[in-house]
C-alpha positions in Angstrom: 141.0 -81.0 -119.9 144.7 -81.9 -119.8 145.3 -79.9 -116.6 142.3 -81.5 -114.9 143.5 -85.0 -116.0 146.9 -84.3 -114.4 145.2 -83.1 -111.2 143.1 -86.2 -111.0 146.1 -88.4 -111.5 148.1 -86.6 -108.8 145.2 -86.8 -106.4 144.7 -90.5 -107.0 148.4 -91.2 -106.4 149.0 -89.0 -103.4 145.9 -89.4 -101.2 146.0 -92.5 -99.0 143.2 -94.9 -99.8 141.0 -96.8 -97.4 139.8 -100.2 -98.4 136.3 -99.9 -100.0 134.8 -102.3 -97.5 136.1 -100.2 -94.6 134.8 -96.9 -96.2 131.4 -98.4 -96.8 131.2 -99.8 -93.2 132.1 -96.4 -91.7 129.6 -94.5 -93.9 126.8 -96.9 -93.4 127.3 -97.2 -89.6 127.1 -93.4 -89.2 124.0 -93.2 -91.3 122.3 -96.1 -89.3 122.8 -94.2 -86.1 121.2 -91.0 -87.5 118.5 -93.0 -89.1 117.4 -94.5 -85.8 116.7 -91.0 -84.5 114.8 -89.9 -87.6 112.7 -93.1 -87.8 111.9 -93.0 -84.1 110.5 -89.5 -84.4 108.5 -90.4 -87.5 110.0 -87.6 -89.6 109.2 -87.8 -93.3 110.1 -84.3 -94.5 112.8 -83.8 -97.1 115.9 -82.2 -95.7 118.5 -79.8 -97.1 122.3 -79.7 -96.8 123.8 -76.6 -95.3 127.3 -75.2 -95.7 129.5 -74.5 -92.6 128.7 -70.8 -92.8 125.1 -71.6 -91.9 125.8 -74.2 -89.2 128.5 -72.6 -87.1 131.6 -74.7 -88.1 130.9 -77.7 -90.3 128.5 -78.7 -93.1 125.4 -80.4 -91.7 121.9 -81.4 -92.8 118.6 -79.8 -91.7 115.5 -82.0 -91.6 112.2 -80.2 -90.7 110.2 -81.8 -88.0 107.0 -81.0 -89.9 106.3 -81.7 -93.6 106.0 -78.5 -95.6 105.2 -78.0 -99.3 108.5 -76.1 -99.8 112.0 -76.8 -98.6 113.3 -74.9 -95.6 114.9 -71.5 -96.4 117.9 -70.8 -94.2 119.6 -67.4 -94.7 121.5 -66.9 -91.4 123.6 -69.1 -89.2 121.7 -71.6 -87.0 122.6 -72.4 -83.4 124.8 -75.4 -82.8 122.1 -77.6 -81.4 120.3 -80.8 -82.3 116.8 -79.2 -82.5 116.9 -75.7 -84.1 114.4 -73.0 -85.2 115.2 -72.0 -88.8 112.4 -69.5 -89.5 109.7 -67.3 -88.0 106.8 -69.7 -88.6 105.5 -71.9 -85.7 106.4 -75.1 -87.6 109.9 -73.9 -88.6 111.7 -76.3 -86.4 114.0 -79.1 -87.4 116.9 -81.4 -86.6 120.4 -80.3 -87.4 122.4 -83.4 -88.1 126.0 -84.4 -89.0 126.0 -86.9 -91.9 128.4 -88.9 -94.0 129.0 -85.7 -96.0 130.0 -83.8 -92.9 132.9 -86.3 -92.3 133.8 -86.4 -96.0 134.2 -82.6 -96.3 136.5 -82.7 -93.4 138.8 -85.0 -95.4 139.3 -82.3 -98.1 142.5 -80.3 -97.9 140.7 -77.1 -99.0 137.3 -75.8 -99.9 136.4 -76.6 -103.5 135.7 -73.8 -105.9 132.1 -73.1 -107.0 132.5 -74.6 -110.5 131.8 -77.9 -112.1 135.6 -78.5 -112.4 136.1 -77.7 -108.7 133.4 -80.0 -107.5 134.5 -82.8 -109.8 138.0 -82.6 -108.5 136.9 -82.6 -104.9 134.6 -85.6 -105.4 137.2 -87.5 -107.3 139.7 -87.0 -104.5 137.2 -88.4 -102.1 135.5 -91.2 -104.0 138.5 -92.4 -106.0 141.4 -91.4 -103.7 140.6 -91.2 -100.0 137.6 -93.6 -99.8 138.2 -95.7 -102.8 134.5 -96.3 -103.3 134.1 -95.4 -107.0 136.2 -95.4 -110.2 135.2 -92.1 -111.8 133.1 -89.0 -111.1 131.6 -86.5 -113.6 129.9 -83.2 -112.9 127.8 -80.8 -115.0 126.2 -77.6 -113.9 123.2 -75.8 -115.5 121.7 -72.8 -113.8 121.1 -73.9 -110.2 121.1 -77.6 -111.0 124.1 -79.9 -110.6 124.2 -83.4 -112.1 126.8 -85.9 -110.8 127.5 -89.3 -112.3 129.5 -91.9 -110.4 131.0 -94.9 -112.1 131.2 -98.3 -110.4 130.2 -97.2 -106.9 131.1 -99.8 -104.3 128.6 -98.9 -101.6 125.4 -100.8 -101.3 122.3 -98.8 -102.1 119.5 -99.3 -99.6 116.1 -97.6 -99.7 115.2 -96.7 -96.2 113.1 -94.1 -94.4 116.1 -92.0 -93.7 117.3 -92.2 -97.4 114.0 -90.6 -98.4 114.8 -87.6 -96.2 118.5 -87.1 -97.0 119.6 -89.7 -99.6 122.2 -92.4 -99.5 125.8 -92.2 -98.5 127.2 -91.1 -101.9 124.4 -88.5 -102.4 125.0 -87.2 -98.9 128.7 -86.6 -99.6 128.0 -85.0 -103.0 125.4 -82.6 -101.5 127.6 -81.6 -98.6 130.6 -80.9 -100.8 128.4 -78.9 -103.2 126.8 -76.9 -100.4 130.3 -76.0 -99.1 131.6 -75.2 -102.6 128.8 -72.8 -103.4 128.2 -71.7 -99.8 124.5 -72.2 -100.3 121.8 -74.7 -99.1 121.5 -77.8 -101.4 118.7 -80.3 -101.8 118.9 -83.7 -103.5 116.3 -83.8 -106.3 117.0 -87.2 -107.7 119.2 -90.2 -106.9 119.2 -93.2 -109.3 121.3 -96.4 -109.1 121.8 -98.7 -112.1 124.3 -101.3 -113.1 127.8 -99.8 -112.5 126.4 -96.2 -112.3 124.9 -93.8 -109.8 123.3 -90.6 -111.0 122.6 -87.7 -108.6 120.8 -84.4 -109.3 121.1 -81.5 -106.9 119.4 -78.2 -106.6 121.3 -75.2 -105.2 118.6 -73.2 -103.4 118.1 -69.5 -104.1 119.3 -67.6 -107.2 120.8 -69.4 -110.1 124.5 -70.1 -109.7 125.3 -69.5 -113.4 
């Protein structure tokens, strides 16, 4: 705990901060552009966040074009295209999109380790250090579920069609960083916003991670 505390203090003092307003504007503008495509196509399926090993270079999100009872299962690298086929079924077609999480992962100096401490350190460096959009981040891991709590988030929460597919800006960043850390597809199971708190629950798809 002492070592982690020292790491967080160093991260907070060495990483250049962006004004929270500027960070929020950049994140929300990027999401609005993607949302326009999703809403125009009438897509309602829940998407998954994929690590760079499955997308050919950078973490991205896959939204199926057709609603299915189960989440898309991706086991091999997808082609670097907007519209991709991710399975053998006739309806296994989706949009492969860059998100706020894609840009955020690119701000990390190194790939986080697949542990609660590794993910917490990476999210702290982003939210508290680089972006300056939250005061504190906590992470717990149980089997293939990851729970993340964010204190005093400074990004407006808006419930839109797109958010129902891929979550809000903070959830997008959390899911992308987790997917990259564990090198596995990740889905957002729950996202709740209260007074001074944001709670996000992720599921790492496939076998248990603990």
